[in-house]
C-alpha positions in Angstrom: -101.7 -75.7 -26.3 -101.0 -72.9 -28.7 -104.0 -70.4 -29.0 -105.8 -70.9 -32.3 -104.8 -67.6 -33.9 -101.1 -68.4 -33.4 -101.2 -72.0 -34.7 -98.3 -72.8 -37.0 -96.7 -69.4 -36.5 -93.8 -70.8 -34.3 -92.1 -72.1 -37.4 -91.7 -68.6 -38.8 -88.3 -68.1 -37.0 -86.9 -71.1 -38.9 -88.0 -69.7 -42.3 -85.6 -68.0 -44.8 -84.9 -64.4 -43.9 -86.8 -63.0 -46.9 -89.9 -65.0 -45.9 -89.6 -63.7 -42.3 -89.4 -60.1 -43.5 -92.4 -60.5 -45.8 -94.5 -61.9 -43.0 -93.4 -59.2 -40.6 -94.0 -56.4 -43.1 -97.6 -57.5 -43.4 -98.1 -57.8 -39.7 -96.5 -54.3 -39.2 -98.8 -52.8 -41.8 -101.8 -54.3 -40.0 -100.6 -53.1 -36.6 -100.0 -49.5 -37.8 -103.4 -49.3 -39.4 -105.0 -50.6 -36.2 -103.1 -48.1 -34.0 -104.0 -45.2 -36.4 -107.6 -46.1 -36.4 -108.4 -47.3 -32.9 -105.9 -45.6 -30.6 -106.9 -42.0 -29.7 -103.2 -41.2 -29.0 -101.8 -42.4 -32.3 -104.8 -41.2 -34.3 -104.2 -37.6 -33.1 -100.4 -37.9 -33.3 -100.4 -39.2 -36.9 -103.1 -36.6 -38.0 -101.1 -33.8 -36.4 -97.9 -34.8 -38.1 -99.7 -35.7 -41.4 -98.4 -39.2 -41.4 -100.1 -41.8 -43.6 -99.1 -45.1 -42.0 -99.9 -46.9 -45.3 -96.7 -45.5 -46.6 -94.6 -47.0 -43.7 -92.6 -50.1 -44.2 -90.0 -51.9 -42.1 -87.3 -49.9 -43.8 -89.0 -46.6 -43.1 -90.4 -47.4 -39.6 -87.8 -45.0 -38.1 -89.7 -42.1 -39.7 -92.4 -42.5 -37.1 -92.2 -40.7 -33.7 -90.9 -42.6 -30.7 -93.2 -43.3 -27.8 -91.7 -42.6 -24.4 -92.7 -44.0 -21.0 -93.5 -40.4 -19.9 -96.1 -40.2 -22.8 -97.6 -43.5 -21.9 -97.8 -42.5 -18.2 -99.1 -38.9 -18.7 -101.6 -39.7 -21.4 -102.4 -43.3 -20.3 -106.1 -43.4 -21.1 -105.5 -42.1 -24.7 -103.6 -45.3 -25.5 -106.6 -47.6 -24.9 -107.8 -48.8 -28.2 -110.8 -50.9 -27.2 -113.9 -50.3 -25.0 -113.1 -50.9 -21.3 -115.7 -53.8 -21.4 -113.2 -55.8 -23.5 -110.4 -55.5 -20.9 -109.8 -58.7 -18.9 -106.5 -57.9 -17.1 -104.9 -54.8 -15.8 -101.2 -54.5 -15.1 -99.3 -51.7 -13.3 -95.9 -51.0 -14.7 -93.3 -48.9 -12.9 -93.3 -45.3 -14.2 -90.6 -42.7 -14.6 -92.4 -40.2 -12.4 -93.0 -42.4 -9.4 -96.6 -43.1 -10.4 -97.2 -46.5 -11.9 -98.5 -46.8 -15.5 -101.6 -48.8 -16.3 -101.3 -51.4 -19.1 -104.6 -53.1 -20.1 -104.9 -56.4 -21.8 -107.7 -58.0 -23.8 -108.4 -61.7 -23.9 -106.6 -61.8 -27.3 -103.6 -60.0 -25.7 -103.4 -62.7 -23.0 -103.5 -65.4 -25.7 -100.6 -63.6 -27.4 -98.8 -63.4 -24.1 -99.2 -67.2 -23.6 -98.0 -67.9 -27.1 -94.9 -65.7 -26.6 -93.9 -67.5 -23.5 -94.7 -70.9 -24.9 -92.3 -70.5 -27.8 -89.7 -68.9 -25.6 -89.8 -71.8 -23.2 -89.7 -74.3 -26.0 -86.7 -72.5 -27.5 -84.6 -73.1 -24.4 -85.5 -76.8 -24.3 -88.6 -77.1 -22.1 -91.1 -79.8 -23.0 -94.6 -80.9 -21.8 -92.7 -83.4 -19.5 -91.2 -80.6 -17.4 -92.3 -79.5 -14.0 -91.7 -75.7 -13.6 -91.4 -74.0 -10.3 -92.4 -70.3 -10.7 -90.8 -68.1 -8.0 -92.4 -64.9 -9.3 -95.6 -63.4 -8.2 -99.0 -63.6 -9.9 -100.5 -60.9 -7.8 -100.0 -57.2 -7.0 -100.8 -56.3 -10.7 -97.5 -57.6 -11.9 -97.4 -59.5 -15.2 -94.4 -61.8 -14.8 -96.0 -64.6 -12.9 -99.1 -64.6 -15.1 -97.0 -64.6 -18.3 -94.8 -67.5 -17.3 -97.7 -69.5 -15.9 -99.6 -69.0 -19.2 -96.5 -70.0 -21.2 -96.0 -73.2 -19.1 -99.7 -74.0 -19.4 -99.7 -73.5 -23.2 -96.6 -75.7 -23.5 -98.4 -78.5 -21.7 -95.9 -78.6 -18.8 -96.8 -78.6 -15.2 -96.6 -75.3 -13.3 -96.0 -74.9 -9.5 -97.1 -71.4 -8.6 -95.3 -71.0 -5.4 -94.5 -67.3 -6.2 -92.9 -65.0 -3.7 -92.8 -67.5 -0.9 -89.9 -68.0 1.6 -86.9 -70.1 0.7 -88.0 -72.6 3.3 -91.3 -73.0 1.4 -89.5 -73.5 -1.9 -87.2 -76.0 -0.3 -90.2 -78.1 0.7 -91.7 -77.8 -2.8 -88.4 -78.9 -4.4 -88.2 -81.9 -2.0 -91.8 -83.0 -2.5 -92.6 -82.1 -6.2 -89.1 -82.3 -7.7 -89.3 -79.5 -10.3 -87.1 -79.8 -13.4 -87.1 -76.1 -14.2 -86.9 -73.0 -12.0 -88.1 -69.5 -13.2 -87.0 -66.5 -11.2 -84.7 -63.6 -10.5 -81.1 -64.6 -10.5 -80.3 -63.2 -7.1 -83.2 -65.1 -5.5 -82.3 -68.4 -7.3 -78.8 -68.0 -5.9 -80.2 -67.3 -2.4 -82.4 -70.3 -2.7 -79.6 -72.6 -3.8 -77.4 -71.5 -0.9 -80.2 -72.1 1.5 -80.7 -75.6 0.1 -76.9 -76.2 0.8 -77.2 -74.9 4.3 -80.0 -77.4 4.9 -77.9 -80.3 3.7 -79.5 -80.6 0.2 -77.1 -80.3 -2.8 -79.0 -78.1 -5.4 -77.2 -80.1 -8.2 -78.8 -83.3 -6.9 -82.4 -82.1 -6.9 -83.1 -82.8 -10.6 -83.4 -79.2 -11.6 -82.0 -79.1 -15.1 -82.7 -75.6 -16.2 -82.9 -72.1 -14.6 -84.8 -69.4 -16.6 -83.5 -66.1 -15.2 -85.7 -63.0 -15.3 -85.4 -59.4 -14.3 -81.6 -59.1 -14.1 -78.8 -59.7 -16.6 -76.6 -62.7 -16.2 -74.3 -62.2 -19.2 -71.8 -59.5 -20.4 -71.3 -57.8 -23.7 -69.4 -60.9 -25.0 -72.2 -63.2 -23.8 -70.0 -64.7 -21.1 -71.6 -65.2 -17.7 -71.4 -62.5 -15.1 -70.4 -63.7 -11.6 -74.0 -64.4 -10.7 -74.4 -66.6 -13.8 -71.2 -68.5 -12.9 -72.4 -69.0 -9.4 -75.8 -70.3 -10.5 -74.4 -72.7 -13.0 -71.9 -74.1 -10.4 -74.4 -74.2 -7.6 -77.3 -75.9 -9.4 -75.4 -77.9 -12.0 -78.0 -76.7 -14.5 -78.3 -74.9 -17.8 -78.8 -71.2 -17.3 -81.0 -69.1 -19.6 -81.6 -65.4 -19.8 -84.8 -63.8 -20.8 -85.8 -60.1 -21.5 -89.3 -58.9 -21.1 -91.4 -55.7 -21.0 -94.9 -55.4 -19.5 -95.8 -52.4 -21.7 -95.1 -54.3 -24.9 -96.4 -57.7 -23.6 -93.3 -59.3 -25.2 -90.3 -61.3 -24.1 -87.2 -62.7 -25.8 -85.5 -65.8 -24.4 -82.3 -67.5 -25.2 -82.4 -70.7 -27.1 -80.4 -73.9 -26.2 -77.3 -72.2 -27.9 -77.4 -69.5 -25.2 -76.3 -66.8 -27.7 -78.8 -64.0 -27.0 -82.6 -63.7 -26.8 -84.4 -64.7 -30.1 -86.7 -62.0 -31.4 -90.1 -63.3 -32.4 -90.8 -61.6 -35.8 -94.5 -62.2 -35.6 -94.8 -60.5 -32.3 -92.5 -57.5 -32.4 -90.2 -55.3 -34.5 -87.1 -54.4 -32.5 -84.7 -51.5 -33.2 -81.6 -50.3 -31.5 -81.4 -46.5 -31.7 -78.9 -43.8 -30.9 -79.6 -40.6 -29.0 -81.4 -39.1 -32.0 -83.7 -42.1 -32.3 -82.0 -43.3 -35.5 -81.7 -47.1 -36.0 -78.2 -48.6 -35.5 -76.8 -51.6 -37.4 -76.4 -55.0 -35.7 -73.6 -55.0 -33.2 -73.8 -51.4 -32.2 -75.0 -50.5 -28.7 -78.0 -48.2 -28.2 -81.5 -48.1 -26.7 -84.0 -51.0 -27.2 -87.1 -49.7 -29.1 -90.0 -52.1 -29.5 -93.0 -52.0 -31.8 -95.2 -54.9 -30.5 -97.4 -56.5 -33.1 -100.9 -58.0 -32.9 -101.9 -56.1 -29.7 -105.5 -55.0 -29.1 -105.7 -53.3 -25.8 -103.0 -50.7 -25.8 -101.0 -50.9 -29.1 -97.6 -49.1 -29.1 -95.4 -47.8 -31.9 -91.6 -47.5 -31.4 -91.7 -47.7 -27.6 -88.5 -46.6 -25.9 -87.8 -49.2 -23.2 -84.9 -47.3 -21.6 -82.7 -50.5 -21.8 -79.3 -50.5 -23.5 -78.3 -53.5 -25.7 -77.5 -54.5 -29.2 -78.8 -56.8 -31.9 -77.1 -59.9 -33.5 -78.1 -61.1 -36.9 -75.7 -63.9 -37.6 -77.4 -67.3 -38.1 -77.9 -69.2 -34.9 -76.8 -72.8 -34.6 -80.2 -73.7 -33.3 -81.6 -73.3 -36.8 -83.6 -70.1 -36.2 -83.0 -67.2 -38.6 -84.5 -64.6 -36.4 -82.2 -61.9 -35.0 -81.2 -62.0 -31.4 -81.1 -59.4 -28.6 -77.9 -59.2 -26.6 -77.7 -58.8 -22.8 -79.0 -55.6 -21.2 -75.9 -53.6 -20.6 -77.6 -50.9 -18.5 -80.5 -48.5 -18.2 -80.4 -45.3 -20.2 -81.2 -43.2 -17.2 -78.3 -44.8 -15.3 -75.6 -43.6 -17.6 -72.6 -42.2 -15.6 -70.7 -39.1 -16.7 -67.3 -39.0 -14.9 -64.7 -36.4 -15.9 -65.7 -36.5 -19.6 -66.2 -40.2 -19.9 -69.6 -41.8 -20.2 -70.4 -45.4 -19.2 -73.0 -47.6 -17.4 -72.8 -49.1 -13.9 -72.5 -52.6 -15.5 -69.1 -51.6 -16.8 -67.9 -51.3 -13.2 -69.7 -54.5 -12.3 -67.9 -56.4 -15.0 -64.5 -55.3 -13.6 -65.4 -56.0 -10.0 -67.0 -59.4 -10.8 -63.7 -60.6 -12.3 -61.5 -59.2 -9.5 -60.3 -61.9 -7.1 -60.9 -61.2 -3.4 -63.9 -58.9 -3.7 -66.9 -60.5 -2.0 -69.6 -57.8 -2.4 -69.8 -54.3 -3.8 -72.1 -51.5 -4.9 -71.8 -48.3 -6.8 -73.2 -45.0 -5.5 -73.7 -42.0 -7.8 -74.4 -38.4 -6.8 -74.1 -35.0 -8.6 -74.7 -31.3 -8.1 -74.4 -30.4 -11.7 -74.8 -31.9 -15.2 -71.1 -31.7 -16.0 -69.8 -34.7 -14.0 -71.1 -37.2 -11.5 -69.5 -38.2 -8.3 -68.9 -41.9 -8.1 -68.0 -44.0 -5.1 -67.5 -47.8 -5.3 -68.0 -49.6 -1.9 -66.5 -53.0 -1.7 -65.9 -55.7 0.9 -62.8 -57.8 0.4 -61.8 -61.3 1.5 -58.1 -60.7 1.9 -55.8 -57.8 3.0 -53.9 -57.8 -0.3 -57.0 -56.5 -2.1 -56.5 -52.8 -1.6 -58.6 -49.8 -2.7 -55.6 -48.5 -4.7 -55.3 -51.7 -6.7 -59.0 -51.9 -7.4 -58.9 -48.2 -8.6 -56.0 -49.1 -10.9 -58.0 -52.0 -12.4 -61.0 -49.8 -12.9 -58.9 -47.1 -14.6 -57.4 -49.6 -16.9 -60.8 -50.6 -18.2 -62.9 -47.4 -17.9 -60.2 -44.8 -18.6 -61.3 -42.9 -15.4 -60.6 -43.6 -11.8 -63.7 -43.7 -9.5 -63.1 -43.6 -5.8 -63.1 -47.0 -4.1 -64.0 -47.4 -0.4 -63.3 -50.6 1.5 -66.2 -51.4 3.8 -67.3 -54.3 6.0 -69.2 -57.1 4.3 -72.2 -56.5 6.6 -72.4 -52.8 5.5 -72.1 -53.6 1.8 -74.6 -56.5 2.0 -77.2 -54.3 3.8 -77.2 -52.1 0.7 -77.0 -54.9 -1.9 -79.7 -57.0 -0.3 -82.1 -54.4 1.1 -85.0 -55.8 3.2 -86.8 -58.7 1.5 -85.9 -57.5 -2.0 -85.3 -60.3 -4.6 -83.1 -58.3 -6.9 -79.6 -57.2 -6.1 -79.1 -53.4 -5.6 -75.7 -52.8 -7.2 -76.4 -49.2 -8.2 -77.6 -46.5 -5.8 -78.5 -43.3 -7.8 -78.6 -40.2 -5.6 -78.2 -37.8 -8.5 -80.7 -35.0 -8.7 -82.9 -34.7 -11.8 -81.7 -31.9 -14.1 
């Protein structure tokens, strides 16, 4: 059930573009006034820089300073805009300095979170008739499991909160309760499907119709599936949807049934793509994702730099929504590689290796002693002798314009790095570069 204060808002994305902008303009004005009045951090910042937020519009939003993860971590308490007595949930988000950042939610923020996930799930075809198996945790101060459970509950569907359980536990749940939707990290959903196969159960015969993939990209720049997406689709025989989320902004964007990027929710966030100078880029151009979440009480943010690299699409979607869409995450800003004068992200290497026949597993290792160039080594395990390091380097050079070193290693050695311990996410990039 949709929280009362968000009733009838879900239709906004289907409205004409000028109506969407008018509504978002008003919500942005309210949000900025609240931040300037109630957030000690923004009140001091705007006063120091003599900014009157009443003058700011969607068109001039880029005049406001950017908020970094470092600022949020180092001055955490100054972002709290309500008395601590109004906080009902506390989330710990990974920080850039090794110390987690606290993000505090009010009851209204949790209602907003539920609404966000409800309309996201509805957008990719979920209905109250669905049974949704959540393979993400609700504990350890993470927000993912809580968010998706709240969305399923608001939608009126049934949630199975099996969380970070073993694949054997999930197998028994699937046999007994027959979920129609799985929510989880792509690497784990792949591992789970392969385990079902090994136990004599065809994943495609289980009745699972949709996989909602979180935490890792499953598509490339052209919106085609990466190898993990292809494997999931073939293994489960299900529709695969990608979603992007941020615990700091309490906001997520999920693909609709057209699977052409994550629809932005204009009543919940203003999203920009910016260049290195923090200037907004037009749709289609690649840059850093910057989010101004709207209607947040606990810790409102303005122009928050996520560190994720992507692009916006503003062409009308065949699903009928007129809201812009966020493309796949192409990399993390702090993962950019500089190799002999050429800059690129690890995902660019991944895309080449994913499409190269004969490569079974791989990872990229980066190290550096200076800020002039990185040292890159690509470790691969191969399935046939004709797949040589020299040929792989030729392929990488053709796509990247530089030639990183390729090292053929055993599958056991490579897998030990890609699947460390009990981690649910793949580790394709090992960054050993020193901070400069």
